[in-house]
PDB file as gemmi writes it, atoms N, CA and C in Angstrom:
CRYST1    1.000    1.000    1.000  90.00  90.00  90.00 P 1                      
ATOM      1  N   UNK A   1      19.702  -3.522  -7.815  1.00  0.00           N  
ATOM      2  CA  UNK A   1      18.891  -2.493  -8.412  1.00  0.00           C  
ATOM      3  C   UNK A   1      19.200  -2.450  -9.891  1.00  0.00           C  
ATOM      4  N   UNK A   2      18.156  -2.422 -10.693  1.00  0.00           N  
ATOM      5  CA  UNK A   2      18.342  -2.349 -12.129  1.00  0.00           C  
ATOM      6  C   UNK A   2      18.156  -0.911 -12.574  1.00  0.00           C  
ATOM      7  N   UNK A   3      19.206  -0.177 -12.535  1.00  0.00           N  
ATOM      8  CA  UNK A   3      19.207   1.179 -13.055  1.00  0.00           C  
ATOM      9  C   UNK A   3      20.085   1.099 -14.285  1.00  0.00           C  
ATOM     10  N   UNK A   4      19.497   1.346 -15.456  1.00  0.00           N  
ATOM     11  CA  UNK A   4      20.207   1.134 -16.714  1.00  0.00           C  
ATOM     12  C   UNK A   4      21.597   1.736 -16.676  1.00  0.00           C  
ATOM     13  N   UNK A   5      21.694   2.967 -16.312  1.00  0.00           N  
ATOM     14  CA  UNK A   5      22.967   3.664 -16.169  1.00  0.00           C  
ATOM     15  C   UNK A   5      22.642   4.883 -15.322  1.00  0.00           C  
ATOM     16  N   UNK A   6      23.495   5.212 -14.403  1.00  0.00           N  
ATOM     17  CA  UNK A   6      23.217   6.328 -13.504  1.00  0.00           C  
ATOM     18  C   UNK A   6      23.165   7.667 -14.226  1.00  0.00           C  
ATOM     19  N   UNK A   7      23.626   7.715 -15.469  1.00  0.00           N  
ATOM     20  CA  UNK A   7      23.648   8.981 -16.183  1.00  0.00           C  
ATOM     21  C   UNK A   7      22.709   9.018 -17.392  1.00  0.00           C  
ATOM     22  N   UNK A   8      22.112   7.861 -17.734  1.00  0.00           N  
ATOM     23  CA  UNK A   8      21.207   7.820 -18.888  1.00  0.00           C  
ATOM     24  C   UNK A   8      19.942   7.043 -18.551  1.00  0.00           C  
ATOM     25  N   UNK A   9      18.895   7.260 -19.348  1.00  0.00           N  
ATOM     26  CA  UNK A   9      17.673   6.478 -19.193  1.00  0.00           C  
ATOM     27  C   UNK A   9      17.777   5.234 -20.070  1.00  0.00           C  
ATOM     28  N   UNK A  10      16.708   4.453 -20.152  1.00  0.00           N  
ATOM     29  CA  UNK A  10      16.745   3.208 -20.926  1.00  0.00           C  
ATOM     30  C   UNK A  10      16.961   3.438 -22.417  1.00  0.00           C  
ATOM     31  N   UNK A  11      16.636   4.629 -22.900  1.00  0.00           N  
ATOM     32  CA  UNK A  11      16.850   4.952 -24.308  1.00  0.00           C  
ATOM     33  C   UNK A  11      18.240   5.508 -24.576  1.00  0.00           C  
ATOM     34  N   UNK A  12      19.009   5.675 -23.516  1.00  0.00           N  
ATOM     35  CA  UNK A  12      20.359   6.206 -23.669  1.00  0.00           C  
ATOM     36  C   UNK A  12      20.445   7.712 -23.610  1.00  0.00           C  
ATOM     37  N   UNK A  13      19.305   8.368 -23.337  1.00  0.00           N  
ATOM     38  CA  UNK A  13      19.301   9.828 -23.231  1.00  0.00           C  
ATOM     39  C   UNK A  13      19.861  10.239 -21.874  1.00  0.00           C  
ATOM     40  N   UNK A  14      20.641  11.298 -21.870  1.00  0.00           N  
ATOM     41  CA  UNK A  14      21.226  11.793 -20.626  1.00  0.00           C  
ATOM     42  C   UNK A  14      20.132  12.287 -19.690  1.00  0.00           C  
ATOM     43  N   UNK A  15      20.291  11.984 -18.409  1.00  0.00           N  
ATOM     44  CA  UNK A  15      19.316  12.424 -17.417  1.00  0.00           C  
ATOM     45  C   UNK A  15      19.434  13.920 -17.188  1.00  0.00           C  
ATOM     46  N   UNK A  16      18.275  14.551 -17.023  1.00  0.00           N  
ATOM     47  CA  UNK A  16      18.276  15.956 -16.639  1.00  0.00           C  
ATOM     48  C   UNK A  16      18.655  16.039 -15.164  1.00  0.00           C  
ATOM     49  N   UNK A  17      18.916  17.228 -14.691  1.00  0.00           N  
ATOM     50  CA  UNK A  17      19.243  17.414 -13.277  1.00  0.00           C  
ATOM     51  C   UNK A  17      18.087  16.943 -12.390  1.00  0.00           C  
ATOM     52  N   UNK A  18      16.854  17.218 -12.799  1.00  0.00           N  
ATOM     53  CA  UNK A  18      15.693  16.790 -12.015  1.00  0.00           C  
ATOM     54  C   UNK A  18      15.551  15.271 -12.003  1.00  0.00           C  
ATOM     55  N   UNK A  19      15.776  14.629 -13.145  1.00  0.00           N  
ATOM     56  CA  UNK A  19      15.708  13.171 -13.206  1.00  0.00           C  
ATOM     57  C   UNK A  19      16.798  12.535 -12.341  1.00  0.00           C  
ATOM     58  N   UNK A  20      17.983  13.095 -12.374  1.00  0.00           N  
ATOM     59  CA  UNK A  20      19.076  12.577 -11.546  1.00  0.00           C  
ATOM     60  C   UNK A  20      18.749  12.731 -10.071  1.00  0.00           C  
ATOM     61  N   UNK A  21      18.138  13.846  -9.702  1.00  0.00           N  
ATOM     62  CA  UNK A  21      17.757  14.050  -8.305  1.00  0.00           C  
ATOM     63  C   UNK A  21      16.701  13.044  -7.866  1.00  0.00           C  
ATOM     64  N   UNK A  22      15.710  12.780  -8.726  1.00  0.00           N  
ATOM     65  CA  UNK A  22      14.703  11.768  -8.409  1.00  0.00           C  
ATOM     66  C   UNK A  22      15.345  10.400  -8.196  1.00  0.00           C  
ATOM     67  N   UNK A  23      16.254  10.028  -9.087  1.00  0.00           N  
ATOM     68  CA  UNK A  23      16.932   8.747  -8.970  1.00  0.00           C  
ATOM     69  C   UNK A  23      17.766   8.676  -7.696  1.00  0.00           C  
ATOM     70  N   UNK A  24      18.473   9.743  -7.382  1.00  0.00           N  
ATOM     71  CA  UNK A  24      19.274   9.790  -6.154  1.00  0.00           C  
ATOM     72  C   UNK A  24      18.393   9.627  -4.915  1.00  0.00           C  
ATOM     73  N   UNK A  25      17.265  10.333  -4.898  1.00  0.00           N  
ATOM     74  CA  UNK A  25      16.343  10.229  -3.763  1.00  0.00           C  
ATOM     75  C   UNK A  25      15.795   8.818  -3.634  1.00  0.00           C  
ATOM     76  N   UNK A  26      15.431   8.197  -4.762  1.00  0.00           N  
ATOM     77  CA  UNK A  26      14.933   6.827  -4.737  1.00  0.00           C  
ATOM     78  C   UNK A  26      15.987   5.882  -4.168  1.00  0.00           C  
ATOM     79  N   UNK A  27      17.216   6.012  -4.637  1.00  0.00           N  
ATOM     80  CA  UNK A  27      18.289   5.135  -4.172  1.00  0.00           C  
ATOM     81  C   UNK A  27      18.576   5.341  -2.681  1.00  0.00           C  
ATOM     82  N   UNK A  28      18.502   6.573  -2.212  1.00  0.00           N  
ATOM     83  CA  UNK A  28      18.718   6.846  -0.785  1.00  0.00           C  
ATOM     84  C   UNK A  28      17.606   6.232   0.064  1.00  0.00           C  
ATOM     85  N   UNK A  29      16.353   6.361  -0.398  1.00  0.00           N  
ATOM     86  CA  UNK A  29      15.242   5.759   0.344  1.00  0.00           C  
ATOM     87  C   UNK A  29      15.322   4.239   0.320  1.00  0.00           C  
ATOM     88  N   UNK A  30      15.748   3.675  -0.802  1.00  0.00           N  
ATOM     89  CA  UNK A  30      15.896   2.222  -0.895  1.00  0.00           C  
ATOM     90  C   UNK A  30      16.926   1.728   0.128  1.00  0.00           C  
ATOM     91  N   UNK A  31      18.036   2.434   0.246  1.00  0.00           N  
ATOM     92  CA  UNK A  31      19.066   2.063   1.220  1.00  0.00           C  
ATOM     93  C   UNK A  31      18.535   2.222   2.648  1.00  0.00           C  
ATOM     94  N   UNK A  32      17.804   3.293   2.898  1.00  0.00           N  
ATOM     95  CA  UNK A  32      17.247   3.524   4.228  1.00  0.00           C  
ATOM     96  C   UNK A  32      16.241   2.432   4.594  1.00  0.00           C  
ATOM     97  N   UNK A  33      15.426   2.011   3.634  1.00  0.00           N  
ATOM     98  CA  UNK A  33      14.408   0.978   3.888  1.00  0.00           C  
ATOM     99  C   UNK A  33      15.034  -0.361   4.241  1.00  0.00           C  
ATOM    100  N   UNK A  34      16.271  -0.593   3.857  1.00  0.00           N  
ATOM    101  CA  UNK A  34      16.942  -1.856   4.144  1.00  0.00           C  
ATOM    102  C   UNK A  34      17.544  -1.905   5.549  1.00  0.00           C  
ATOM    103  N   UNK A  35      17.577  -0.774   6.231  1.00  0.00           N  
ATOM    104  CA  UNK A  35      18.122  -0.760   7.589  1.00  0.00           C  
ATOM    105  C   UNK A  35      17.188  -1.512   8.524  1.00  0.00           C  
ATOM    106  N   UNK A  36      17.764  -2.216   9.475  1.00  0.00           N  
ATOM    107  CA  UNK A  36      16.944  -2.993  10.397  1.00  0.00           C  
ATOM    108  C   UNK A  36      16.810  -2.356  11.780  1.00  0.00           C  
ATOM    109  N   UNK A  37      17.331  -1.142  11.927  1.00  0.00           N  
ATOM    110  CA  UNK A  37      17.279  -0.494  13.241  1.00  0.00           C  
ATOM    111  C   UNK A  37      16.277   0.654  13.309  1.00  0.00           C  
ATOM    112  N   UNK A  38      15.396   0.756  12.321  1.00  0.00           N  
ATOM    113  CA  UNK A  38      14.396   1.820  12.311  1.00  0.00           C  
ATOM    114  C   UNK A  38      13.128   1.361  13.025  1.00  0.00           C  
ATOM    115  N   UNK A  39      12.416   2.306  13.591  1.00  0.00           N  
ATOM    116  CA  UNK A  39      11.116   1.985  14.186  1.00  0.00           C  
ATOM    117  C   UNK A  39      10.177   1.511  13.078  1.00  0.00           C  
ATOM    118  N   UNK A  40       9.262   0.588  13.400  1.00  0.00           N  
ATOM    119  CA  UNK A  40       8.360   0.068  12.368  1.00  0.00           C  
ATOM    120  C   UNK A  40       7.585   1.149  11.615  1.00  0.00           C  
ATOM    121  N   UNK A  41       7.157   2.201  12.304  1.00  0.00           N  
ATOM    122  CA  UNK A  41       6.409   3.261  11.624  1.00  0.00           C  
ATOM    123  C   UNK A  41       7.304   4.023  10.645  1.00  0.00           C  
ATOM    124  N   UNK A  42       8.571   4.168  10.987  1.00  0.00           N  
ATOM    125  CA  UNK A  42       9.518   4.838  10.094  1.00  0.00           C  
ATOM    126  C   UNK A  42       9.762   3.978   8.863  1.00  0.00           C  
ATOM    127  N   UNK A  43       9.993   2.685   9.075  1.00  0.00           N  
ATOM    128  CA  UNK A  43      10.220   1.773   7.952  1.00  0.00           C  
ATOM    129  C   UNK A  43       9.032   1.792   6.998  1.00  0.00           C  
ATOM    130  N   UNK A  44       7.831   1.739   7.533  1.00  0.00           N  
ATOM    131  CA  UNK A  44       6.631   1.732   6.691  1.00  0.00           C  
ATOM    132  C   UNK A  44       6.526   2.999   5.864  1.00  0.00           C  
ATOM    133  N   UNK A  45       6.797   4.133   6.465  1.00  0.00           N  
ATOM    134  CA  UNK A  45       6.691   5.399   5.742  1.00  0.00           C  
ATOM    135  C   UNK A  45       7.823   5.586   4.731  1.00  0.00           C  
ATOM    136  N   UNK A  46       9.016   5.119   5.065  1.00  0.00           N  
ATOM    137  CA  UNK A  46      10.137   5.190   4.120  1.00  0.00           C  
ATOM    138  C   UNK A  46       9.820   4.333   2.891  1.00  0.00           C  
ATOM    139  N   UNK A  47       9.280   3.139   3.125  1.00  0.00           N  
ATOM    140  CA  UNK A  47       8.929   2.263   2.005  1.00  0.00           C  
ATOM    141  C   UNK A  47       7.835   2.884   1.140  1.00  0.00           C  
ATOM    142  N   UNK A  48       6.876   3.526   1.767  1.00  0.00           N  
ATOM    143  CA  UNK A  48       5.806   4.163   1.010  1.00  0.00           C  
ATOM    144  C   UNK A  48       6.369   5.291   0.149  1.00  0.00           C  
ATOM    145  N   UNK A  49       7.249   6.103   0.711  1.00  0.00           N  
ATOM    146  CA  UNK A  49       7.874   7.186  -0.052  1.00  0.00           C  
ATOM    147  C   UNK A  49       8.736   6.620  -1.185  1.00  0.00           C  
ATOM    148  N   UNK A  50       9.442   5.522  -0.896  1.00  0.00           N  
ATOM    149  CA  UNK A  50      10.291   4.894  -1.910  1.00  0.00           C  
ATOM    150  C   UNK A  50       9.459   4.426  -3.103  1.00  0.00           C  
ATOM    151  N   UNK A  51       8.310   3.827  -2.843  1.00  0.00           N  
ATOM    152  CA  UNK A  51       7.454   3.355  -3.922  1.00  0.00           C  
ATOM    153  C   UNK A  51       6.943   4.521  -4.767  1.00  0.00           C  
ATOM    154  N   UNK A  52       6.606   5.621  -4.138  1.00  0.00           N  
ATOM    155  CA  UNK A  52       6.135   6.787  -4.896  1.00  0.00           C  
ATOM    156  C   UNK A  52       7.237   7.311  -5.825  1.00  0.00           C  
ATOM    157  N   UNK A  53       8.463   7.372  -5.329  1.00  0.00           N  
ATOM    158  CA  UNK A  53       9.572   7.810  -6.175  1.00  0.00           C  
ATOM    159  C   UNK A  53       9.890   6.774  -7.247  1.00  0.00           C  
ATOM    160  N   UNK A  54       9.737   5.494  -6.913  1.00  0.00           N  
ATOM    161  CA  UNK A  54       9.951   4.447  -7.915  1.00  0.00           C  
ATOM    162  C   UNK A  54       8.974   4.623  -9.073  1.00  0.00           C  
ATOM    163  N   UNK A  55       7.724   4.964  -8.762  1.00  0.00           N  
ATOM    164  CA  UNK A  55       6.736   5.185  -9.826  1.00  0.00           C  
ATOM    165  C   UNK A  55       7.227   6.237 -10.809  1.00  0.00           C  
ATOM    166  N   UNK A  56       7.735   7.331 -10.300  1.00  0.00           N  
ATOM    167  CA  UNK A  56       8.232   8.399 -11.175  1.00  0.00           C  
ATOM    168  C   UNK A  56       9.461   7.930 -11.955  1.00  0.00           C  
ATOM    169  N   UNK A  57      10.391   7.265 -11.281  1.00  0.00           N  
ATOM    170  CA  UNK A  57      11.608   6.783 -11.951  1.00  0.00           C  
ATOM    171  C   UNK A  57      11.281   5.741 -13.010  1.00  0.00           C  
ATOM    172  N   UNK A  58      10.350   4.852 -12.711  1.00  0.00           N  
ATOM    173  CA  UNK A  58       9.959   3.824 -13.666  1.00  0.00           C  
ATOM    174  C   UNK A  58       9.295   4.454 -14.893  1.00  0.00           C  
ATOM    175  N   UNK A  59       8.412   5.418 -14.658  1.00  0.00           N  
ATOM    176  CA  UNK A  59       7.752   6.104 -15.777  1.00  0.00           C  
ATOM    177  C   UNK A  59       8.762   6.806 -16.676  1.00  0.00           C  
ATOM    178  N   UNK A  60       9.848   7.295 -16.088  1.00  0.00           N  
ATOM    179  CA  UNK A  60      10.885   7.988 -16.859  1.00  0.00           C  
ATOM    180  C   UNK A  60      11.908   7.028 -17.464  1.00  0.00           C  
ATOM    181  N   UNK A  61      11.816   5.748 -17.132  1.00  0.00           N  
ATOM    182  CA  UNK A  61      12.731   4.756 -17.679  1.00  0.00           C  
ATOM    183  C   UNK A  61      14.123   4.807 -17.070  1.00  0.00           C  
ATOM    184  N   UNK A  62      14.219   5.210 -15.803  1.00  0.00           N  
ATOM    185  CA  UNK A  62      15.541   5.285 -15.173  1.00  0.00           C  
ATOM    186  C   UNK A  62      15.705   4.269 -14.049  1.00  0.00           C  
ATOM    187  N   UNK A  63      14.625   3.594 -13.655  1.00  0.00           N  
ATOM    188  CA  UNK A  63      14.686   2.494 -12.688  1.00  0.00           C  
ATOM    189  C   UNK A  63      13.574   1.532 -13.068  1.00  0.00           C  
ATOM    190  N   UNK A  64      13.916   0.288 -13.355  1.00  0.00           N  
ATOM    191  CA  UNK A  64      12.918  -0.645 -13.862  1.00  0.00           C  
ATOM    192  C   UNK A  64      12.638  -1.824 -12.949  1.00  0.00           C  
ATOM    193  N   UNK A  65      13.454  -2.030 -11.917  1.00  0.00           N  
ATOM    194  CA  UNK A  65      13.204  -3.149 -11.020  1.00  0.00           C  
ATOM    195  C   UNK A  65      12.027  -2.849 -10.125  1.00  0.00           C  
ATOM    196  N   UNK A  66      11.414  -3.885  -9.603  1.00  0.00           N  
ATOM    197  CA  UNK A  66      10.360  -3.705  -8.608  1.00  0.00           C  
ATOM    198  C   UNK A  66      11.034  -3.222  -7.322  1.00  0.00           C  
ATOM    199  N   UNK A  67      10.399  -2.319  -6.585  1.00  0.00           N  
ATOM    200  CA  UNK A  67      11.020  -1.820  -5.365  1.00  0.00           C  
ATOM    201  C   UNK A  67      11.248  -2.900  -4.322  1.00  0.00           C  
ATOM    202  N   UNK A  68      10.492  -4.002  -4.370  1.00  0.00           N  
ATOM    203  CA  UNK A  68      10.751  -5.124  -3.488  1.00  0.00           C  
ATOM    204  C   UNK A  68      10.442  -4.898  -2.025  1.00  0.00           C  
ATOM    205  N   UNK A  69       9.439  -4.113  -1.734  1.00  0.00           N  
ATOM    206  CA  UNK A  69       9.049  -3.948  -0.329  1.00  0.00           C  
ATOM    207  C   UNK A  69       7.636  -4.489  -0.158  1.00  0.00           C  
ATOM    208  N   UNK A  70       7.349  -4.924   1.050  1.00  0.00           N  
ATOM    209  CA  UNK A  70       6.019  -5.468   1.309  1.00  0.00           C  
ATOM    210  C   UNK A  70       5.210  -4.578   2.191  1.00  0.00           C  
TER     211      UNK A  70                                                      
END                                                                             
């Protein structure tokens, strides 16, 4: 995962509490999506939620990698 720094955005500005929460949620969903013991419908929905949070994190410059889900 390319997260510039867990405490700053790409410009070096400190993350607000809301930005940190978004990043934490994205990272938790990313880890959940990598599990292989989830039902297919759960995996699909977790990945969809992860992509939505990635959009917000990417727009804020706190996560720049592609989410990597199909």
